[in-house]
ZAGU-692338 format. One record per atom (N, C-alpha, C, CB): residue in three letters; x, y, z. Coordinates in Angstrom, 3 decimals, decimal comma, padded with zeros to 6 digits. Glycine has a CB too. Layout:
<rs>
+------+----------+----------+----------+
| rest |        u |        v |        w |
+------+----------+----------+----------+
|  ALA |        X |        Y |        Z |
...
+------+----------+----------+----------+
</rs>
This chain:
<rs>
+------+----------+----------+----------+
| rest |        u |        v |        w |
+------+----------+----------+----------+
|  UNK | -011,872 |  018,792 |  021,326 |
|  UNK | -012,022 |  018,185 |  020,012 |
|  UNK | -013,069 |  018,925 |  019,178 |
|  UNK | -012,403 |  016,712 |  020,153 |
|  UNK | -014,175 |  019,222 |  019,798 |
|  UNK | -015,233 |  019,899 |  019,036 |
|  UNK | -014,769 |  021,260 |  018,557 |
|  UNK | -016,500 |  020,049 |  019,883 |
|  UNK | -014,015 |  021,977 |  019,390 |
|  UNK | -013,540 |  023,307 |  019,007 |
|  UNK | -012,566 |  023,240 |  017,837 |
|  UNK | -012,874 |  023,993 |  020,196 |
|  UNK | -011,861 |  022,126 |  017,701 |
|  UNK | -010,884 |  022,002 |  016,617 |
|  UNK | -011,539 |  021,670 |  015,287 |
|  UNK | -009,862 |  020,939 |  016,955 |
|  UNK | -012,808 |  021,290 |  015,317 |
|  UNK | -013,493 |  020,911 |  014,088 |
|  UNK | -013,237 |  019,466 |  013,693 |
|  UNK | -013,072 |  021,818 |  012,970 |
|  UNK | -012,503 |  018,728 |  014,520 |
|  UNK | -012,232 |  017,323 |  014,249 |
|  UNK | -013,469 |  016,504 |  014,559 |
|  UNK | -011,026 |  016,821 |  015,069 |
|  UNK | -013,810 |  015,625 |  013,627 |
|  UNK | -014,982 |  014,787 |  013,832 |
|  UNK | -014,696 |  013,765 |  014,920 |
|  UNK | -015,394 |  014,087 |  012,523 |
|  UNK | -015,614 |  013,618 |  015,857 |
|  UNK | -015,484 |  012,618 |  016,909 |
|  UNK | -015,869 |  011,267 |  016,349 |
|  UNK | -016,357 |  012,973 |  018,137 |
|  UNK | -014,980 |  010,305 |  016,461 |
|  UNK | -015,281 |  008,959 |  015,978 |
|  UNK | -016,006 |  008,143 |  017,020 |
|  UNK | -014,014 |  008,247 |  015,565 |
|  UNK | -015,914 |  008,551 |  018,285 |
|  UNK | -016,577 |  007,831 |  019,367 |
|  UNK | -017,795 |  008,641 |  019,772 |
|  UNK | -015,615 |  007,595 |  020,587 |
|  UNK | -019,008 |  008,152 |  019,514 |
|  UNK | -020,201 |  008,909 |  019,873 |
|  UNK | -020,288 |  009,124 |  021,383 |
|  UNK | -021,453 |  008,192 |  019,371 |
|  UNK | -020,749 |  010,277 |  021,775 |
|  UNK | -020,834 |  010,630 |  023,186 |
|  UNK | -021,808 |  009,720 |  023,926 |
|  UNK | -021,258 |  012,086 |  023,342 |
|  UNK | -022,842 |  009,243 |  023,264 |
|  UNK | -023,848 |  008,419 |  023,929 |
|  UNK | -023,523 |  006,923 |  023,863 |
|  UNK | -025,205 |  008,672 |  023,309 |
|  UNK | -022,325 |  006,570 |  023,467 |
|  UNK | -021,939 |  005,156 |  023,360 |
|  UNK | -021,890 |  004,530 |  024,753 |
|  UNK | -020,560 |  005,007 |  022,647 |
|  UNK | -022,451 |  003,338 |  024,930 |
|  UNK | -022,451 |  002,686 |  026,248 |
|  UNK | -021,034 |  002,475 |  026,768 |
|  UNK | -023,181 |  001,341 |  026,177 |
|  UNK | -020,869 |  002,641 |  028,055 |
|  UNK | -019,578 |  002,405 |  028,680 |
|  UNK | -018,706 |  003,633 |  028,807 |
|  UNK | -018,853 |  001,386 |  027,924 |
|  UNK | -019,156 |  004,776 |  028,268 |
|  UNK | -018,318 |  005,959 |  028,321 |
|  UNK | -018,320 |  006,630 |  029,686 |
|  UNK | -018,761 |  006,935 |  027,283 |
|  UNK | -019,123 |  006,135 |  030,615 |
|  UNK | -019,058 |  006,665 |  031,967 |
|  UNK | -017,828 |  006,115 |  032,682 |
|  UNK | -020,340 |  006,321 |  032,748 |
|  UNK | -017,177 |  005,120 |  032,111 |
|  UNK | -015,966 |  004,523 |  032,658 |
|  UNK | -014,770 |  005,063 |  031,875 |
|  UNK | -016,024 |  002,958 |  032,595 |
|  UNK | -013,890 |  005,797 |  032,553 |
|  UNK | -012,755 |  006,427 |  031,893 |
|  UNK | -011,824 |  005,394 |  031,252 |
|  UNK | -011,981 |  007,277 |  032,891 |
|  UNK | -011,636 |  004,252 |  031,899 |
|  UNK | -010,783 |  003,211 |  031,331 |
|  UNK | -011,376 |  002,665 |  030,023 |
|  UNK | -010,591 |  002,068 |  032,346 |
|  UNK | -012,675 |  002,457 |  030,008 |
|  UNK | -013,338 |  001,961 |  028,791 |
|  UNK | -013,213 |  002,988 |  027,671 |
|  UNK | -014,833 |  001,646 |  029,065 |
|  UNK | -013,384 |  004,261 |  028,020 |
|  UNK | -013,238 |  005,313 |  027,015 |
|  UNK | -011,812 |  005,331 |  026,467 |
|  UNK | -013,601 |  006,690 |  027,613 |
|  UNK | -010,835 |  005,228 |  027,366 |
|  UNK | -009,440 |  005,200 |  026,933 |
|  UNK | -009,159 |  004,042 |  026,010 |
|  UNK | -008,522 |  005,130 |  028,123 |
|  UNK | -009,746 |  002,881 |  026,296 |
|  UNK | -009,557 |  001,716 |  025,433 |
|  UNK | -010,177 |  001,936 |  024,054 |
|  UNK | -010,161 |  000,471 |  026,085 |
|  UNK | -011,341 |  002,589 |  024,013 |
|  UNK | -011,964 |  002,902 |  022,726 |
|  UNK | -011,062 |  003,810 |  021,901 |
|  UNK | -013,335 |  003,564 |  022,935 |
|  UNK | -010,487 |  004,808 |  022,551 |
|  UNK | -009,593 |  005,742 |  021,847 |
|  UNK | -008,360 |  005,003 |  021,337 |
|  UNK | -009,172 |  006,913 |  022,779 |
|  UNK | -007,761 |  004,171 |  022,188 |
|  UNK | -006,582 |  003,417 |  021,759 |
|  UNK | -006,903 |  002,464 |  020,611 |
|  UNK | -006,006 |  002,636 |  022,932 |
|  UNK | -008,065 |  001,814 |  020,659 |
|  UNK | -008,481 |  000,929 |  019,564 |
|  UNK | -008,604 |  001,709 |  018,262 |
|  UNK | -009,820 |  000,241 |  019,899 |
|  UNK | -009,189 |  002,914 |  018,336 |
|  UNK | -009,325 |  003,751 |  017,143 |
|  UNK | -007,963 |  004,172 |  016,601 |
|  UNK | -010,167 |  004,988 |  017,457 |
|  UNK | -007,066 |  004,583 |  017,490 |
|  UNK | -005,732 |  005,010 |  017,059 |
|  UNK | -004,964 |  003,851 |  016,426 |
|  UNK | -004,941 |  005,581 |  018,248 |
|  UNK | -004,981 |  002,695 |  017,084 |
|  UNK | -004,260 |  001,533 |  016,574 |
|  UNK | -004,838 |  001,098 |  015,232 |
|  UNK | -004,317 |  000,373 |  017,584 |
|  UNK | -006,153 |  001,123 |  015,109 |
|  UNK | -006,785 |  000,757 |  013,838 |
|  UNK | -006,370 |  001,730 |  012,742 |
|  UNK | -008,322 |  000,734 |  013,978 |
|  UNK | -006,274 |  003,009 |  013,092 |
|  UNK | -005,831 |  004,010 |  012,119 |
|  UNK | -004,413 |  003,751 |  011,645 |
|  UNK | -005,922 |  005,400 |  012,715 |
|  UNK | -003,532 |  003,367 |  012,553 |
|  UNK | -002,150 |  003,050 |  012,193 |
|  UNK | -002,121 |  001,822 |  011,278 |
|  UNK | -001,290 |  002,804 |  013,468 |
|  UNK | -002,877 |  000,795 |  011,624 |
|  UNK | -002,889 | -000,424 |  010,813 |
|  UNK | -003,452 | -000,187 |  009,419 |
|  UNK | -003,694 | -001,502 |  011,509 |
|  UNK | -004,372 |  000,748 |  009,291 |
|  UNK | -004,981 |  001,026 |  007,977 |
|  UNK | -004,188 |  002,051 |  007,167 |
|  UNK | -006,410 |  001,525 |  008,161 |
|  UNK | -003,206 |  002,679 |  007,768 |
|  UNK | -002,414 |  003,716 |  007,097 |
|  UNK | -001,331 |  003,045 |  006,257 |
|  UNK | -001,781 |  004,704 |  008,134 |
|  UNK | -001,361 |  003,271 |  004,953 |
|  UNK | -000,419 |  002,596 |  004,049 |
|  UNK |  001,029 |  003,023 |  004,269 |
|  UNK | -000,805 |  002,864 |  002,612 |
|  UNK |  001,259 |  004,095 |  005,028 |
|  UNK |  002,641 |  004,468 |  005,358 |
|  UNK |  003,256 |  003,469 |  006,329 |
|  UNK |  002,691 |  005,883 |  005,958 |
|  UNK |  002,420 |  002,759 |  007,067 |
|  UNK |  002,907 |  001,838 |  008,086 |
|  UNK |  002,657 |  000,371 |  007,737 |
|  UNK |  002,261 |  002,157 |  009,405 |
|  UNK |  001,537 |  000,095 |  007,105 |
|  UNK |  001,182 | -001,278 |  006,751 |
|  UNK |  000,707 | -001,285 |  005,299 |
|  UNK |  000,077 | -001,852 |  007,713 |
|  UNK |  001,398 | -002,053 |  004,474 |
|  UNK |  001,050 | -002,081 |  003,047 |
|  UNK | -000,260 | -002,816 |  002,802 |
|  UNK |  002,168 | -002,738 |  002,241 |
|  UNK | -000,861 | -002,475 |  001,683 |
|  UNK | -002,085 | -003,159 |  001,286 |
|  UNK | -001,800 | -004,630 |  000,964 |
|  UNK | -002,722 | -002,456 |  000,073 |
|  UNK | -000,594 | -004,903 |  000,487 |
|  UNK | -000,212 | -006,288 |  000,203 |
|  UNK | -000,203 | -007,123 |  001,488 |
|  UNK |  001,175 | -006,335 | -000,475 |
|  UNK |  000,258 | -006,525 |  002,576 |
|  UNK |  000,263 | -007,242 |  003,842 |
|  UNK | -001,167 | -007,499 |  004,311 |
|  UNK |  001,045 | -006,455 |  004,906 |
|  UNK | -002,045 | -006,497 |  004,130 |
|  UNK | -003,461 | -006,691 |  004,463 |
|  UNK | -004,038 | -007,833 |  003,628 |
|  UNK | -004,270 | -005,383 |  004,226 |
|  UNK | -003,679 | -007,884 |  002,352 |
|  UNK | -004,200 | -008,945 |  001,490 |
|  UNK | -003,737 | -010,315 |  001,989 |
|  UNK | -003,749 | -008,726 |  000,027 |
|  UNK | -002,491 | -010,388 |  002,450 |
|  UNK | -001,998 | -011,633 |  003,034 |
|  UNK | -002,812 | -012,014 |  004,256 |
|  UNK | -000,520 | -011,507 |  003,406 |
|  UNK | -003,063 | -011,046 |  005,112 |
|  UNK | -003,775 | -011,316 |  006,370 |
|  UNK | -005,225 | -011,711 |  006,120 |
|  UNK | -003,724 | -010,088 |  007,285 |
|  UNK | -005,859 | -011,053 |  005,152 |
|  UNK | -007,277 | -011,312 |  004,883 |
|  UNK | -007,491 | -012,487 |  003,931 |
|  UNK | -007,925 | -010,071 |  004,307 |
|  UNK | -006,515 | -012,732 |  003,072 |
|  UNK | -006,681 | -013,756 |  002,050 |
|  UNK | -007,582 | -013,303 |  000,924 |
|  UNK | -007,229 | -015,011 |  002,659 |
|  UNK | -007,790 | -011,980 |  000,825 |
|  UNK | -008,662 | -011,404 | -000,208 |
|  UNK | -008,275 | -009,935 | -000,397 |
|  UNK | -010,187 | -011,541 |  000,183 |
|  UNK | -008,875 | -009,314 | -001,398 |
|  UNK | -008,621 | -007,901 | -001,679 |
|  UNK | -009,122 | -007,039 | -000,521 |
|  UNK | -009,301 | -007,476 | -003,004 |
|  UNK | -008,247 | -006,284 |  000,137 |
|  UNK | -008,680 | -005,481 |  001,276 |
|  UNK | -009,689 | -004,397 |  000,913 |
|  UNK | -007,490 | -004,849 |  001,921 |
|  UNK | -009,656 | -003,914 | -000,326 |
|  UNK | -010,599 | -002,869 | -000,739 |
|  UNK | -012,045 | -003,344 | -000,729 |
|  UNK | -010,244 | -002,372 | -002,121 |
|  UNK | -012,236 | -004,656 | -000,731 |
|  UNK | -013,586 | -005,221 | -000,711 |
|  UNK | -013,968 | -005,786 |  000,648 |
|  UNK | -013,705 | -006,301 | -001,752 |
|  UNK | -013,175 | -005,479 |  001,667 |
|  UNK | -013,424 | -006,023 |  003,008 |
|  UNK | -013,643 | -004,884 |  003,995 |
|  UNK | -012,243 | -006,920 |  003,471 |
|  UNK | -014,776 | -004,861 |  004,673 |
|  UNK | -015,065 | -003,767 |  005,605 |
|  UNK | -014,096 | -003,682 |  006,783 |
|  UNK | -016,459 | -003,917 |  006,130 |
|  UNK | -013,417 | -004,774 |  007,089 |
|  UNK | -012,433 | -004,704 |  008,181 |
|  UNK | -011,277 | -003,784 |  007,819 |
|  UNK | -011,900 | -006,103 |  008,517 |
|  UNK | -011,072 | -003,569 |  006,507 |
|  UNK | -010,059 | -002,622 |  006,040 |
|  UNK | -010,666 | -001,265 |  005,698 |
|  UNK | -009,336 | -003,185 |  004,822 |
|  UNK | -011,814 | -001,278 |  005,067 |
|  UNK | -012,383 | -000,037 |  004,535 |
|  UNK | -013,249 |  000,736 |  005,525 |
|  UNK | -013,194 | -000,346 |  003,327 |
|  UNK | -013,865 |  000,088 |  006,489 |
|  UNK | -014,796 |  000,757 |  007,407 |
|  UNK | -014,049 |  001,356 |  008,595 |
|  UNK | -015,872 | -000,231 |  007,902 |
|  UNK | -013,662 |  002,615 |  008,450 |
|  UNK | -012,887 |  003,279 |  009,487 |
|  UNK | -013,711 |  003,640 |  010,716 |
|  UNK | -012,258 |  004,513 |  008,930 |
|  UNK | -015,016 |  003,432 |  010,652 |
|  UNK | -015,849 |  003,706 |  011,829 |
|  UNK | -015,787 |  002,557 |  012,834 |
|  UNK | -017,305 |  003,953 |  011,405 |
|  UNK | -015,176 |  001,437 |  012,422 |
|  UNK | -015,053 |  000,266 |  013,291 |
|  UNK | -013,574 | -000,047 |  013,509 |
|  UNK | -015,791 | -000,964 |  012,680 |
|  UNK | -013,206 | -000,459 |  014,717 |
|  UNK | -011,808 | -000,846 |  014,933 |
|  UNK | -011,485 | -002,154 |  014,232 |
|  UNK | -011,510 | -000,970 |  016,428 |
|  UNK | -010,214 | -002,338 |  013,937 |
|  UNK | -009,758 | -003,607 |  013,374 |
|  UNK | -009,927 | -004,666 |  014,459 |
|  UNK | -008,259 | -003,522 |  012,874 |
|  UNK | -010,561 | -005,802 |  014,143 |
|  UNK | -010,732 | -006,854 |  015,150 |
|  UNK | -009,376 | -007,281 |  015,732 |
|  UNK | -011,455 | -008,074 |  014,534 |
|  UNK | -009,315 | -007,534 |  017,037 |
|  UNK | -008,038 | -007,854 |  017,695 |
|  UNK | -007,290 | -009,031 |  017,074 |
|  UNK | -008,285 | -008,149 |  019,140 |
|  UNK | -007,996 | -010,095 |  016,675 |
|  UNK | -007,306 | -011,248 |  016,084 |
|  UNK | -006,671 | -010,894 |  014,747 |
|  UNK | -008,277 | -012,411 |  015,902 |
|  UNK | -007,343 | -010,057 |  013,961 |
|  UNK | -006,796 | -009,621 |  012,680 |
|  UNK | -005,616 | -008,674 |  012,907 |
|  UNK | -007,888 | -008,933 |  011,826 |
|  UNK | -005,740 | -007,775 |  013,871 |
|  UNK | -004,644 | -006,853 |  014,192 |
|  UNK | -003,393 | -007,638 |  014,580 |
|  UNK | -005,053 | -005,892 |  015,337 |
|  UNK | -003,567 | -008,672 |  015,383 |
|  UNK | -002,433 | -009,489 |  015,808 |
|  UNK | -001,794 | -010,196 |  014,613 |
|  UNK | -002,879 | -010,519 |  016,858 |
|  UNK | -002,617 | -010,686 |  013,705 |
|  UNK | -002,102 | -011,359 |  012,513 |
|  UNK | -001,303 | -010,389 |  011,643 |
|  UNK | -003,255 | -011,972 |  011,702 |
|  UNK | -001,815 | -009,174 |  011,481 |
|  UNK | -001,134 | -008,153 |  010,678 |
|  UNK |  000,219 | -007,808 |  011,295 |
|  UNK | -002,008 | -006,881 |  010,557 |
|  UNK |  000,245 | -007,609 |  012,604 |
|  UNK |  001,491 | -007,274 |  013,292 |
|  UNK |  002,497 | -008,409 |  013,148 |
|  UNK |  001,228 | -006,977 |  014,782 |
|  UNK |  002,048 | -009,644 |  013,292 |
|  UNK |  002,942 | -010,792 |  013,145 |
|  UNK |  003,523 | -010,850 |  011,738 |
|  UNK |  002,199 | -012,096 |  013,465 |
|  UNK |  002,692 | -010,647 |  010,722 |
|  UNK |  003,174 | -010,647 |  009,343 |
|  UNK |  004,161 | -009,504 |  009,102 |
|  UNK |  001,995 | -010,540 |  008,369 |
|  UNK |  003,876 | -008,341 |  009,671 |
|  UNK |  004,766 | -007,193 |  009,501 |
|  UNK |  006,118 | -007,458 |  010,150 |
|  UNK |  004,134 | -005,928 |  010,096 |
|  UNK |  006,122 | -008,048 |  011,341 |
|  UNK |  007,385 | -008,366 |  012,019 |
|  UNK |  008,177 | -009,388 |  011,227 |
|  UNK |  007,125 | -008,890 |  013,439 |
|  UNK |  007,509 | -010,413 |  010,717 |
|  UNK |  008,175 | -011,448 |  009,936 |
|  UNK |  008,790 | -010,848 |  008,686 |
|  UNK |  007,193 | -012,566 |  009,565 |
|  UNK |  008,055 | -009,969 |  008,022 |
|  UNK |  008,565 | -009,314 |  006,816 |
|  UNK |  009,767 | -008,449 |  007,113 |
|  UNK |  007,483 | -008,476 |  006,172 |
|  UNK |  009,733 | -007,743 |  008,229 |
|  UNK |  010,853 | -006,864 |  008,601 |
|  UNK |  012,087 | -007,721 |  008,889 |
|  UNK |  010,490 | -005,981 |  009,847 |
|  UNK |  011,906 | -008,839 |  009,561 |
|  UNK |  013,040 | -009,718 |  009,845 |
|  UNK |  013,617 | -010,275 |  008,548 |
|  UNK |  012,617 | -010,869 |  010,779 |
|  UNK |  012,754 | -010,620 |  007,612 |
|  UNK |  013,221 | -011,145 |  006,330 |
|  UNK |  013,987 | -010,071 |  005,565 |
|  UNK |  012,035 | -011,661 |  005,489 |
|  UNK |  013,520 | -008,838 |  005,594 |
|  UNK |  014,210 | -007,766 |  004,884 |
|  UNK |  015,599 | -007,524 |  005,476 |
|  UNK |  013,381 | -006,476 |  004,931 |
|  UNK |  015,740 | -007,686 |  006,791 |
|  UNK |  017,048 | -007,521 |  007,421 |
|  UNK |  017,976 | -008,673 |  007,033 |
|  UNK |  016,902 | -007,442 |  008,956 |
|  UNK |  017,425 | -009,847 |  006,877 |
|  UNK |  018,207 | -011,042 |  006,614 |
|  UNK |  018,601 | -011,151 |  005,136 |
|  UNK |  017,426 | -012,277 |  007,040 |
|  UNK |  017,737 | -010,708 |  004,238 |
|  UNK |  017,955 | -010,888 |  002,806 |
|  UNK |  019,235 | -010,236 |  002,283 |
|  UNK |  016,788 | -010,341 |  002,058 |
|  UNK |  019,609 | -009,016 |  002,708 |
|  UNK |  020,857 | -008,459 |  002,159 |
|  UNK |  022,059 | -009,362 |  002,424 |
|  UNK |  021,118 | -007,077 |  002,751 |
|  UNK |  022,118 | -009,998 |  003,588 |
|  UNK |  023,248 | -010,886 |  003,869 |
|  UNK |  023,201 | -012,117 |  002,962 |
|  UNK |  023,244 | -011,316 |  005,355 |
|  UNK |  022,010 | -012,618 |  002,660 |
|  UNK |  021,874 | -013,755 |  001,752 |
|  UNK |  022,320 | -013,343 |  000,362 |
|  UNK |  020,417 | -014,279 |  001,725 |
|  UNK |  021,916 | -012,141 | -000,075 |
|  UNK |  022,309 | -011,675 | -001,404 |
|  UNK |  023,819 | -011,479 | -001,498 |
|  UNK |  021,590 | -010,368 | -001,743 |
|  UNK |  024,458 | -010,976 | -000,439 |
|  UNK |  025,921 | -010,837 | -000,444 |
|  UNK |  026,568 | -012,213 | -000,570 |
|  UNK |  026,417 | -010,119 |  000,848 |
|  UNK |  026,022 | -013,189 |  000,160 |
|  UNK |  026,565 | -014,538 |  000,125 |
|  UNK |  026,471 | -015,110 | -001,286 |
|  UNK |  025,826 | -015,444 |  001,124 |
|  UNK |  025,371 | -014,855 | -001,976 |
|  UNK |  025,195 | -015,372 | -003,338 |
|  UNK |  026,178 | -014,726 | -004,315 |
|  UNK |  023,757 | -015,135 | -003,813 |
|  UNK |  026,612 | -013,506 | -004,003 |
|  UNK |  027,522 | -012,803 | -004,904 |
|  UNK |  028,978 | -013,219 | -004,734 |
|  UNK |  027,402 | -011,323 | -004,690 |
|  UNK |  029,266 | -013,970 | -003,688 |
|  UNK |  030,647 | -014,423 | -003,480 |
|  UNK |  031,038 | -015,381 | -004,601 |
|  UNK |  030,808 | -015,112 | -002,087 |
|  UNK |  032,286 | -015,297 | -005,024 |
|  UNK |  032,713 | -016,218 | -006,092 |
|  UNK |  032,653 | -017,665 | -005,623 |
|  UNK |  034,140 | -015,880 | -006,559 |
|  UNK |  032,244 | -018,517 | -006,503 |
|  UNK |  032,149 | -019,940 | -006,171 |
|  UNK |  033,528 | -020,585 | -006,289 |
|  UNK |  031,127 | -020,660 | -007,098 |
|  UNK |  033,790 | -021,458 | -005,355 |
|  UNK |  035,059 | -022,204 | -005,409 |
|  UNK |  034,866 | -023,453 | -006,252 |
|  UNK |  035,556 | -022,583 | -003,976 |
|  UNK |  035,869 | -023,777 | -006,981 |
|  UNK |  035,794 | -024,949 | -007,863 |
|  UNK |  035,980 | -026,230 | -007,102 |
|  UNK |  036,829 | -024,859 | -008,959 |
+------+----------+----------+----------+
</rs>
């Protein structure tokens, strides 16, 4: 990592890094938080739903040095799944509405 010039987000002197499993969990938390904060995968509108406020003013969204808290991550994923299911269902509802009405 250092040779690539990529900034390390996990400090080397962070407690618990002598345990490979703990280190792996830190890396996974960072990666998952990055995915949740990436607007290509999770919209800011969904974050606003989850937070109940503007995400740009909330450090849980803006502070990339900290992982997204697990309870918030779970809420975001649940909202995203619900939205995806609704998007799959809505075209069939719209087709149904376009059918001619019987007298």
